[in-house]
C-alpha positions in Angstrom: -153.3 -101.5 -99.8 -156.4 -103.8 -99.2 -155.5 -106.9 -97.8 -158.1 -110.6 -97.8 -159.3 -110.5 -94.4 -158.2 -114.1 -94.2 -154.6 -114.6 -95.8 -156.2 -117.2 -98.5 -153.2 -118.0 -100.6 -150.6 -118.2 -97.7 -153.5 -121.3 -96.3 -153.7 -122.8 -99.7 -149.7 -123.4 -100.3 -149.1 -124.3 -96.4 -151.9 -126.6 -95.9 -152.5 -127.9 -99.8 -148.3 -129.0 -99.7 -148.9 -130.0 -96.4 -151.6 -132.4 -96.9 -149.2 -133.9 -99.8 -146.5 -134.5 -97.4 -148.7 -136.3 -95.3 -150.1 -138.5 -98.1 -146.8 -139.3 -98.9 -145.9 -140.3 -95.3 -149.0 -142.5 -95.2 -148.5 -144.3 -98.7 -145.0 -144.9 -97.2 -146.2 -146.3 -94.4 -149.0 -148.7 -96.0 -146.0 -149.9 -98.4 -143.7 -150.7 -95.2 -146.7 -152.7 -93.5 -147.4 -154.1 -96.9 -151.6 -153.0 -97.3 -152.8 -154.0 -100.5 -152.5 -151.3 -103.4 -156.1 -152.5 -104.2 -157.2 -150.8 -101.4 -159.7 -147.7 -102.3 -157.9 -145.2 -100.0 -154.5 -146.2 -100.7 -155.2 -146.0 -104.2 -156.5 -142.6 -104.2 -153.0 -141.9 -102.4 -151.0 -143.0 -105.4 -153.2 -141.1 -107.3 -152.6 -137.8 -105.1 -148.8 -138.3 -105.1 -147.4 -140.2 -108.1 -147.6 -136.9 -110.0 -144.9 -135.5 -107.8 -143.1 -138.8 -107.3 -142.9 -140.4 -110.6 -140.5 -137.7 -112.3 -138.0 -138.2 -109.1 -138.4 -141.9 -109.4 -136.9 -141.6 -113.2 -133.9 -139.7 -112.3 -133.0 -141.4 -109.0 -133.5 -145.6 -108.8 -133.9 -147.6 -105.9 -131.3 -148.5 -103.6 -131.1 -152.0 -102.8 -134.9 -152.2 -101.6 -135.0 -148.7 -100.3 -137.0 -145.8 -102.6 -135.0 -142.7 -102.0 -137.5 -140.7 -104.5 -140.1 -140.3 -101.7 -137.4 -138.9 -99.0 -136.3 -136.6 -102.2 -139.7 -135.7 -103.0 -140.6 -134.9 -99.3 -137.3 -133.1 -99.2 -138.5 -131.3 -102.5 -142.0 -130.4 -101.6 -140.8 -128.9 -98.1 -138.5 -126.6 -99.6 -141.1 -125.6 -102.1 -143.3 -124.5 -99.3 -141.0 -122.6 -97.6 -140.1 -120.8 -100.9 -143.7 -120.3 -101.4 -144.3 -118.9 -98.1 -141.5 -116.6 -97.6 -142.2 -114.8 -101.3 -146.2 -114.5 -100.8 -146.4 -110.9 -99.3 -148.0 -109.6 -96.0 -151.4 -110.6 -96.2 -151.7 -113.0 -99.2 
């Protein structure tokens, strides 16, 4: 069977979801240290991560001042990444 010289799909899944998780982490840290939401970089991170966080936020409400939607989305993305990487055939 012919395989790609580089496992492109594997790389895209691993680094694509990994970048989303890192963006969520940076956004969470920025909210804790009160970096202004009008900052261009923070707005970019919000636009990138909000489509993944918003559905969870509609289901899970904040507990006091803690927004659990970030943690739950982080866990779901990590689980999705592991499942997708395990489902891919070798050399993909």
